Backbone as CSV, one residue per row, in Angstrom:
resi,resn,N_x,N_y,N_z,CA_x,CA_y,CA_z,C_x,C_y,C_z
1,MET,-6.291,5.394,-31.232,-6.101,5.848,-30.309,-5.842,6.960,-29.826
2,ILE,-6.871,7.251,-28.600,-7.001,8.760,-28.248,-6.013,8.567,-26.697
3,PRO,-5.421,9.325,-26.904,-4.314,9.840,-25.729,-4.578,10.449,-24.699
4,ILE,-4.406,10.338,-23.812,-5.288,11.165,-22.223,-4.367,12.219,-22.322
5,GLN,-4.933,13.470,-21.649,-4.323,14.756,-21.390,-3.041,14.635,-20.835
6,SER,-2.392,15.569,-20.928,-0.978,15.338,-20.112,-1.287,15.649,-18.558
7,ASP,-2.111,16.519,-18.441,-2.211,17.124,-16.857,-3.335,15.789,-16.403
8,THR,-3.859,14.673,-17.284,-4.403,13.651,-16.313,-3.281,13.047,-16.227
9,LEU,-2.834,12.620,-16.732,-1.748,12.061,-16.161,-0.469,12.251,-15.089
10,LEU,-0.496,13.590,-14.754,0.163,14.138,-14.072,-0.542,14.502,-12.490
11,GLU,-1.818,13.979,-12.474,-2.887,14.353,-11.656,-2.292,13.376,-11.067
12,ALA,-2.752,12.351,-12.090,-2.696,10.743,-11.546,-1.431,9.912,-10.688
13,LEU,-0.677,10.725,-11.107,0.838,10.250,-10.652,1.045,11.184,-9.366
14,ASN,0.572,12.144,-8.997,0.533,13.157,-8.005,-0.665,12.684,-7.033
15,TRP,-1.647,12.336,-7.379,-2.115,11.155,-6.431,-1.839,10.096,-5.975
16,ARG,-0.977,9.371,-6.563,-0.237,8.001,-6.536,0.436,7.893,-5.170
17,TYR,0.280,7.202,-4.387,1.448,6.981,-3.321,1.797,5.848,-2.453
18,ALA,2.711,5.415,-1.937,3.007,3.913,-1.606,1.808,4.046,-0.121
19,THR,0.929,3.495,-0.565,-0.090,2.875,0.140,0.321,1.962,1.549
20,LYS,0.228,2.928,2.478,0.419,2.371,3.833,-0.956,1.285,4.205
21,LYS,-1.504,1.728,4.445,-3.154,1.419,4.996,-4.006,1.142,3.803
22,PHE,-4.564,-0.354,3.417,-5.812,0.037,2.333,-7.212,-0.379,3.414
23,ASP,-7.986,-0.163,3.187,-9.704,-0.322,3.180,-9.725,-1.935,2.773
24,PRO,-10.154,-2.276,3.987,-10.202,-3.825,3.684,-11.612,-4.354,2.725
25,ALA,-12.689,-3.498,2.771,-13.870,-3.414,2.614,-13.568,-3.461,1.167
26,ARG,-13.202,-2.512,0.838,-13.024,-2.425,-0.662,-12.161,-3.215,-1.605
27,LYS,-12.784,-3.899,-2.718,-12.518,-4.329,-3.296,-12.340,-4.145,-5.100
28,ILE,-11.268,-4.100,-5.914,-11.466,-3.831,-6.998,-12.041,-4.625,-7.983
29,PRO,-13.145,-3.643,-8.628,-14.000,-4.059,-9.773,-12.916,-5.376,-10.633
30,ALA,-13.986,-6.342,-11.330,-13.630,-7.510,-11.926,-13.319,-6.429,-13.275
31,GLU,-13.763,-5.617,-14.105,-13.355,-5.017,-14.940,-12.440,-4.081,-15.328
32,VAL,-11.897,-3.797,-13.823,-10.665,-2.746,-13.608,-9.686,-3.523,-13.406
33,TRP,-9.504,-4.880,-12.436,-8.859,-5.680,-12.160,-8.186,-6.323,-13.536
34,ASN,-9.140,-6.528,-14.362,-8.832,-7.092,-15.856,-7.932,-6.293,-16.655
35,ALA,-8.110,-5.085,-16.475,-7.137,-3.999,-17.182,-5.934,-4.189,-16.602
36,LEU,-5.996,-4.214,-15.131,-4.550,-4.076,-14.486,-4.253,-5.712,-15.273
37,GLU,-4.474,-6.091,-14.673,-3.688,-7.726,-15.440,-3.138,-7.379,-16.701
38,GLN,-4.124,-6.834,-17.725,-3.417,-7.372,-19.029,-2.106,-6.058,-18.917
39,SER,-2.461,-4.525,-18.049,-1.079,-4.304,-17.984,0.488,-4.962,-17.437
40,LEU,0.365,-5.887,-16.887,0.860,-6.443,-16.632,2.009,-7.614,-17.483
41,VAL,0.713,-8.232,-18.539,0.907,-9.012,-19.627,1.509,-7.800,-20.934
42,LEU,1.266,-7.209,-20.762,1.543,-6.307,-21.869,2.886,-5.588,-21.367
43,SER,3.436,-5.453,-20.770,4.708,-4.339,-20.491,5.994,-5.515,-21.071
44,PRO,6.953,-4.304,-21.116,7.879,-4.365,-22.175,9.031,-5.173,-21.392
45,SER,9.620,-6.315,-22.345,10.670,-6.781,-21.453,12.254,-6.777,-22.376
46,SER,13.738,-6.957,-22.158,14.163,-6.918,-23.140,14.515,-8.363,-24.246
47,PHE,14.208,-8.318,-25.289,13.991,-9.323,-26.484,12.486,-9.972,-26.328
48,GLY,11.871,-9.171,-25.670,10.554,-9.541,-25.696,10.063,-10.705,-24.879
49,LEU,11.573,-11.056,-24.043,11.524,-12.538,-23.363,10.544,-12.886,-22.236
50,GLN,10.040,-11.787,-21.842,8.972,-12.097,-20.659,9.149,-12.749,-19.721
51,PRO,10.511,-12.444,-18.972,11.481,-13.540,-17.946,10.664,-13.487,-15.837
52,TRP,9.350,-13.334,-16.036,8.450,-13.046,-15.419,7.202,-13.812,-14.921
53,LYS,6.949,-14.286,-13.750,5.189,-14.702,-13.070,4.930,-13.719,-12.306
54,PHE,3.524,-13.651,-12.365,3.027,-12.595,-11.574,1.856,-13.377,-10.516
55,LEU,2.207,-13.830,-9.019,1.288,-14.488,-8.935,0.193,-13.677,-7.961
56,VAL,-0.830,-14.046,-8.033,-2.017,-12.958,-7.894,-2.613,-13.579,-6.400
57,VAL,-2.230,-13.531,-4.835,-2.680,-14.596,-4.370,-3.817,-13.849,-3.212
58,GLN,-4.923,-14.321,-3.188,-5.898,-14.099,-3.250,-6.505,-14.841,-1.501
59,ASN,-5.708,-15.811,-1.602,-5.968,-16.914,-0.536,-5.461,-16.411,1.501
60,PRO,-6.582,-15.905,1.472,-6.185,-14.963,3.397,-5.323,-15.360,3.920
61,GLU,-5.605,-17.268,4.111,-4.330,-17.915,5.168,-3.007,-17.697,4.534
62,LEU,-2.610,-17.280,2.988,-1.008,-17.370,2.645,-0.862,-15.753,2.854
63,ARG,-2.100,-15.300,2.684,-1.434,-14.088,2.651,-0.979,-13.400,4.452
64,LYS,-1.539,-14.252,5.136,-1.380,-13.916,6.329,0.005,-14.290,6.560
65,LYS,0.473,-15.757,6.393,1.633,-15.961,6.171,2.906,-15.037,5.816
66,LEU,2.151,-14.578,4.453,3.192,-13.562,3.915,3.196,-12.233,4.638
67,SER,2.589,-12.188,5.324,2.730,-10.530,6.165,3.466,-10.623,7.187
68,ALA,3.682,-11.876,7.714,4.521,-12.267,9.073,5.798,-12.200,8.332
69,VAL,6.115,-12.519,7.250,7.389,-12.723,6.546,7.619,-11.174,5.927
70,SER,7.255,-10.156,6.010,6.945,-8.853,5.286,7.284,-7.846,6.296
71,TRP,8.111,-8.168,7.498,8.255,-7.036,8.396,7.003,-6.839,9.362
72,GLY,6.318,-7.373,9.016,4.550,-7.450,9.963,4.006,-6.581,8.890
73,GLN,4.220,-6.097,7.889,3.570,-5.097,7.010,2.050,-6.017,6.635
74,THR,0.884,-4.500,6.942,-0.661,-5.224,6.833,-0.778,-5.203,5.556
75,GLN,-0.442,-4.770,4.643,-1.193,-4.288,3.070,-0.969,-5.579,2.665
76,PRO,-0.659,-6.862,2.627,-0.486,-8.239,2.021,-2.036,-8.425,2.461
77,ILE,-2.504,-8.436,3.733,-3.510,-8.600,4.402,-5.013,-7.776,4.006
78,ASP,-4.825,-6.578,4.008,-5.931,-5.370,3.568,-6.073,-5.017,2.202
79,CYS,-4.991,-5.633,1.250,-5.436,-5.168,-0.002,-6.628,-5.755,-0.624
80,SER,-6.840,-4.990,-1.582,-8.173,-5.933,-2.664,-7.202,-7.460,-3.467
81,HIS,-6.071,-7.201,-3.660,-5.507,-7.899,-4.809,-4.148,-7.671,-4.548
82,PHE,-3.087,-9.141,-4.349,-1.470,-8.941,-3.706,-0.625,-9.949,-4.729
83,VAL,-0.079,-9.364,-5.807,0.411,-9.175,-6.406,1.913,-9.591,-6.177
84,VAL,2.412,-10.846,-6.363,4.171,-11.242,-6.254,4.833,-11.304,-7.297
85,PHE,5.956,-10.486,-7.471,6.668,-10.791,-9.021,7.326,-11.562,-8.526
86,LEU,7.461,-12.388,-9.477,8.942,-13.450,-9.751,9.606,-13.006,-10.771
87,GLY,11.069,-13.215,-10.607,11.494,-13.575,-11.723,12.322,-14.797,-12.699
88,ARG,12.709,-15.152,-13.657,13.193,-16.185,-14.403,14.848,-16.360,-13.608
89,LYS,15.509,-17.361,-13.537,16.524,-17.815,-13.407,16.962,-18.611,-14.380
90,GLY,18.326,-18.031,-15.042,18.573,-19.716,-15.715,18.329,-18.980,-17.207
91,LEU,18.040,-18.019,-17.431,17.087,-17.747,-18.747,18.167,-18.588,-19.778
92,GLY,17.362,-18.923,-20.651,18.522,-20.164,-21.898,17.952,-20.657,-23.225
93,VAL,18.151,-21.380,-24.297,17.866,-21.303,-25.552,16.175,-21.874,-25.634
94,GLU,15.917,-22.258,-24.051,14.631,-23.367,-24.359,13.452,-22.003,-24.370
95,ASP,13.738,-21.067,-23.348,13.125,-20.034,-23.600,12.842,-18.913,-24.388
96,THR,14.107,-19.249,-25.369,14.239,-18.243,-26.792,12.988,-18.769,-27.570
97,ASP,13.187,-20.276,-27.654,13.021,-20.922,-28.521,11.090,-21.418,-28.389
98,ARG,10.656,-20.772,-26.981,9.265,-20.812,-26.615,8.876,-19.471,-27.050
99,TYR,9.919,-18.115,-26.610,8.977,-17.075,-27.609,9.032,-16.908,-28.759
100,LEU,10.102,-17.563,-29.534,9.919,-17.275,-31.121,8.934,-18.383,-31.640
101,ASN,8.441,-19.450,-30.931,7.347,-20.135,-31.266,6.007,-19.318,-31.261
102,ARG,5.785,-18.502,-30.440,4.742,-18.269,-29.549,4.536,-16.324,-30.941
103,SER,5.682,-16.150,-31.082,6.115,-14.748,-31.682,5.253,-15.242,-33.531
104,VAL,5.669,-16.752,-33.750,5.267,-17.175,-34.644,3.791,-17.751,-34.829
105,GLU,3.116,-17.647,-33.965,2.198,-18.496,-33.590,0.917,-17.015,-34.082
106,LEU,1.743,-15.732,-33.133,0.768,-14.552,-33.487,0.973,-14.127,-34.423
107,ARG,2.215,-13.540,-35.104,2.519,-12.943,-36.392,2.704,-13.885,-37.837
108,GLY,2.860,-14.738,-37.442,3.154,-15.812,-38.483,4.247,-16.051,-39.198
109,GLY,4.798,-16.118,-40.201,6.023,-16.205,-40.451,6.307,-17.697,-40.419
110,SER,8.040,-18.319,-40.334,8.693,-19.332,-39.616,9.454,-19.083,-38.658
111,VAL,9.927,-20.264,-37.687,10.826,-19.858,-36.666,11.816,-19.616,-38.008
112,GLU,12.249,-20.814,-38.935,12.836,-20.750,-39.392,14.062,-18.877,-40.273
113,SER,12.875,-18.626,-40.382,12.805,-17.034,-40.594,13.360,-16.178,-40.010
114,LEU,13.477,-16.411,-38.518,13.853,-15.906,-37.041,14.923,-16.418,-36.706
115,LYS,16.006,-17.343,-37.800,17.433,-17.768,-37.142,18.136,-16.349,-37.016
116,GLY,18.319,-15.369,-37.406,19.051,-14.478,-37.444,18.677,-13.412,-35.631
117,TYR,17.772,-13.616,-35.812,17.700,-13.035,-34.117,17.526,-14.101,-33.226
118,ARG,17.119,-15.394,-33.313,17.348,-16.381,-32.756,19.156,-16.460,-32.217
119,ASP,19.751,-16.122,-32.931,21.203,-16.353,-32.734,21.662,-14.742,-31.611
120,VAL,20.994,-13.556,-32.110,21.530,-12.577,-31.020,21.157,-12.969,-29.646
121,ILE,19.364,-13.324,-30.075,19.561,-13.281,-28.115,20.175,-14.503,-27.823
122,VAL,20.659,-15.842,-28.179,21.093,-16.533,-27.545,22.976,-16.392,-27.061
123,ALA,23.068,-15.191,-27.778,24.594,-14.767,-27.968,24.305,-14.268,-26.485
124,SER,23.447,-13.117,-26.698,23.093,-12.330,-25.253,23.086,-13.039,-23.672
125,LEU,22.019,-13.752,-24.570,22.253,-14.813,-22.877,23.350,-15.233,-22.617
126,GLU,23.861,-16.145,-23.636,25.023,-16.692,-22.912,26.261,-15.652,-22.814
127,LYS,26.302,-14.753,-23.324,27.552,-13.204,-22.510,27.277,-13.081,-21.397
128,ALA,25.792,-12.642,-20.989,25.664,-12.693,-19.783,25.909,-13.526,-18.660
129,ARG,25.308,-14.947,-19.143,25.266,-15.928,-18.006,27.456,-16.384,-18.061
130,ALA,27.686,-16.152,-18.683,29.161,-16.021,-18.612,29.810,-14.775,-17.911
131,GLY,28.957,-13.718,-17.842,29.929,-12.657,-16.907,29.240,-12.594,-15.700
132,GLY,28.149,-13.821,-15.913,27.845,-13.651,-13.914,26.349,-12.617,-13.681
133,TYR,25.879,-12.177,-15.038,24.710,-11.328,-14.349,23.655,-11.470,-15.331
134,LEU,23.203,-12.225,-15.804,22.075,-13.293,-16.231,20.964,-12.991,-15.970
135,ASP,20.755,-13.411,-14.214,19.489,-12.983,-13.447,19.260,-11.939,-12.877
136,VAL,20.956,-10.864,-13.437,20.301,-9.655,-12.488,19.717,-8.737,-13.783
137,TRP,20.174,-9.438,-15.122,19.423,-8.460,-15.942,17.858,-8.819,-16.054
138,GLN,17.742,-10.012,-16.395,16.455,-10.707,-16.010,15.732,-9.756,-14.929
139,SER,16.082,-9.950,-13.850,15.425,-8.991,-12.476,14.705,-8.325,-12.842
140,ARG,15.541,-7.118,-13.712,15.532,-5.563,-13.985,14.137,-5.521,-14.857
141,GLN,14.378,-6.178,-15.820,12.532,-6.431,-16.768,11.678,-6.569,-15.381
142,VAL,11.749,-7.786,-14.251,10.533,-7.701,-13.803,10.041,-5.899,-12.968
143,TYR,11.178,-5.382,-12.720,10.615,-4.298,-12.136,10.572,-3.304,-12.963
144,ILE,10.622,-3.091,-14.815,9.637,-2.453,-15.546,8.129,-3.033,-15.482
145,ALA,7.938,-3.905,-15.546,6.602,-4.533,-15.174,5.956,-3.919,-13.870
146,LEU,6.723,-3.951,-12.848,6.060,-3.475,-11.318,5.598,-1.874,-11.738
147,GLY,6.737,-0.998,-12.111,6.164,0.110,-12.851,5.383,0.663,-13.657
148,GLU,5.147,-0.456,-14.739,4.054,-0.142,-15.476,2.295,-0.389,-14.752
149,PHE,2.687,-1.510,-13.399,1.375,-1.658,-12.699,1.368,-0.810,-12.272
150,MET,1.869,-0.105,-11.753,1.617,1.265,-10.760,1.172,2.195,-11.425
151,THR,1.640,2.362,-12.269,1.118,3.645,-13.260,-0.205,3.465,-13.794
152,ALA,-0.598,2.029,-14.164,-1.644,1.827,-14.823,-3.046,1.767,-13.694
153,ALA,-2.463,1.434,-12.584,-3.135,1.407,-11.347,-3.445,2.773,-11.488
154,ALA,-3.091,3.789,-11.366,-2.681,4.946,-10.850,-4.024,6.039,-11.639
155,LEU,-3.979,5.796,-12.604,-4.842,6.148,-14.004,-6.073,5.411,-14.131
156,LEU,-6.145,4.496,-13.072,-7.550,3.618,-12.691,-7.761,4.066,-11.642
157,GLY,-7.204,4.985,-10.892,-7.634,5.348,-9.205,-7.480,4.021,-8.882
158,VAL,-6.753,3.371,-8.461,-6.183,1.997,-7.866,-5.161,2.785,-6.890
159,ASP,-5.027,2.258,-5.651,-3.955,2.214,-4.557,-3.339,0.949,-5.108
160,THR,-1.206,1.485,-4.950,-0.563,0.169,-4.430,0.794,1.042,-3.599
161,CYS,1.654,-0.261,-3.867,2.587,-0.176,-2.778,3.664,-1.138,-2.932
162,PRO,4.786,-0.717,-3.677,5.639,-1.626,-3.853,6.205,-1.821,-2.859
163,MET,6.351,-3.467,-2.772,6.968,-3.868,-1.622,8.401,-4.540,-2.010
164,GLU,9.314,-4.227,-1.533,10.725,-5.237,-1.335,10.617,-5.046,0.293
165,GLY,10.268,-4.679,1.053,10.138,-5.311,2.620,9.701,-6.599,2.755
166,LEU,10.498,-7.842,2.281,9.937,-8.968,2.757,11.351,-9.873,2.539
167,ASP,11.225,-10.824,2.724,11.711,-12.109,3.223,12.046,-13.512,1.839
168,ALA,12.404,-12.419,0.746,12.100,-14.014,-0.871,12.157,-15.160,-0.361
169,GLY,12.778,-15.595,0.312,13.430,-17.255,0.339,12.233,-17.252,1.239
170,LYS,11.456,-16.413,2.439,9.882,-17.553,2.886,8.764,-17.137,1.940
171,TYR,8.865,-16.213,1.178,7.842,-16.264,0.353,8.022,-17.239,-0.883
172,ASP,9.279,-17.644,-1.377,9.050,-18.955,-2.039,8.809,-20.255,-1.172
173,GLU,8.694,-20.665,-0.124,8.757,-21.682,0.420,7.602,-21.577,0.877
174,ILE,6.425,-20.428,1.328,5.215,-20.322,1.429,4.468,-20.866,0.431
175,LEU,4.512,-19.919,-0.954,4.054,-20.073,-2.095,4.321,-21.132,-2.971
176,GLY,5.581,-22.340,-2.498,5.484,-23.219,-3.148,6.213,-23.312,-4.398
177,ILE,7.451,-22.207,-4.575,7.879,-21.911,-5.835,8.902,-22.615,-5.752
178,ASP,9.252,-22.995,-7.229,9.997,-24.028,-7.699,11.661,-23.010,-8.037
179,THR,12.156,-22.780,-7.116,13.231,-22.178,-6.970,14.796,-22.280,-7.681
180,GLY,14.348,-23.661,-8.537,15.728,-23.975,-9.275,15.318,-22.722,-10.936
181,LYS,14.302,-22.370,-10.806,13.487,-21.227,-12.389,13.244,-20.310,-11.804
182,TRP,12.449,-19.738,-10.751,11.650,-18.507,-10.324,12.243,-18.026,-8.788
183,GLY,12.201,-16.608,-8.516,12.438,-16.403,-7.137,11.723,-15.157,-7.435
184,THR,11.089,-15.108,-5.732,10.236,-14.108,-5.279,11.303,-12.883,-5.887
185,LEU,10.705,-11.683,-6.182,11.648,-10.251,-6.291,11.377,-9.011,-5.606
186,CYS,10.009,-9.102,-5.589,9.278,-8.352,-4.948,7.862,-8.555,-5.073
187,ALA,6.634,-7.591,-4.339,5.305,-7.602,-4.351,4.591,-6.133,-4.402
188,CYS,3.320,-6.255,-4.462,2.498,-5.041,-4.823,1.346,-5.073,-4.703
189,PRO,0.865,-4.667,-3.540,-1.007,-5.173,-3.038,-1.690,-3.786,-4.030
190,ALA,-2.460,-4.144,-4.393,-3.252,-2.870,-5.212,-4.571,-3.341,-4.556
191,GLY,-5.020,-1.751,-4.574,-6.505,-1.963,-3.753,-6.921,-0.597,-3.662
192,TYR,-7.682,0.201,-2.439,-8.009,1.306,-1.987,-7.676,2.151,-0.730
193,ARG,-6.809,3.030,-0.405,-6.536,3.546,0.666,-7.728,3.897,1.740
194,ALA,-7.112,3.602,3.197,-8.366,3.808,3.747,-8.113,5.289,4.391
195,ALA,-9.495,5.413,4.614,-10.056,6.733,4.876,-8.970,7.711,5.783
196,ASP,-8.287,6.743,7.319,-7.366,7.499,8.007,-5.706,7.255,7.628
197,ASP,-5.422,6.616,6.345,-4.577,6.499,5.885,-3.722,8.204,5.718
198,LYS,-2.573,8.557,7.238,-2.080,9.818,7.221,-1.883,9.742,6.167
199,TYR,-0.256,9.253,5.630,0.057,9.195,4.372,-0.540,9.424,3.261
200,ALA,-1.991,9.711,2.861,-2.280,9.917,1.789,-2.354,11.548,1.195
201,THR,-2.580,12.715,2.546,-2.277,13.509,2.069,-1.069,14.402,2.626
202,ALA,0.293,13.575,2.446,1.209,14.012,3.283,1.933,14.441,1.383
203,LYS,2.692,15.658,1.338,3.101,16.052,0.703,4.462,15.693,-0.173
204,LYS,4.445,15.316,-1.138,5.221,14.207,-1.976,6.457,15.323,-1.774
205,VAL,8.013,14.076,-1.263,9.127,15.223,-1.324,10.167,14.091,-2.394
206,ARG,10.162,15.621,-3.419,11.240,15.689,-4.227,11.649,16.204,-4.757
207,TYR,13.145,16.239,-5.457,14.039,17.135,-5.460,13.470,17.901,-7.084
208,ALA,14.091,19.001,-7.274,13.683,19.893,-8.000,13.992,19.001,-9.423
209,THR,12.525,19.637,-10.007,13.164,19.205,-11.747,14.313,19.146,-12.422
210,SER,14.961,20.703,-11.968,16.230,20.996,-12.471,17.714,20.090,-12.108
211,GLU,17.301,19.408,-10.778,18.174,18.718,-10.254,18.658,17.433,-10.763
212,LEU,17.187,16.803,-10.986,17.024,15.434,-11.813,17.228,15.250,-13.247
213,VAL,16.873,16.235,-13.915,16.911,16.220,-15.556,17.526,16.792,-15.909
214,SER,18.233,16.835,-17.135,19.459,17.368,-17.711,19.299,17.012,-19.387
215,TYR,19.351,18.470,-19.848,19.359,17.980,-21.507,20.283,18.458,-22.265
216,LEU,21.114,17.415,-23.253,22.348,17.599,-23.424,22.187,17.729,-25.104
């Protein structure tokens, strides 16, 4: 792998902003979208359990309905690809076994050889369930995927906007989500900024590095 230059990364991150207005006429090319799709698939998660689903909503009527329950924000309608991030609820033994079976499928070996790792995962999940924070823990993994998606998009010159300003329950209803297992957490439109989006040229407001980063 040939790493990108550090100034290339910083240029992309400075270029990126929470795009308020997308150009509805511009669509993400298939090969670019494929890379962004894979950035979601390749996102890291605790124990590798991948407690998420990513719904790419392309249906115009569904997008209009989602816009209406997103405080009227127009990004769901105007963007090229609209991704809804779902978090897994009640992660358990069956999810652990599914992951380990997939691991054996791809890496070889046997499920039996992974018993020690399985016991660690199951114990951690049960501890979190007993403590009442299992779903909160897993929802945090989904935000890792969101961050990776946005960074990948910036490096590819694609605009995004993380959205929590939405009625998650209404999203679940509109999208027909099985809420016993899944729940909407956030969304992220992707596409290309409109030429007249005034926020595109606004200076980033960030605290000084010295205030945010410490070395011990």
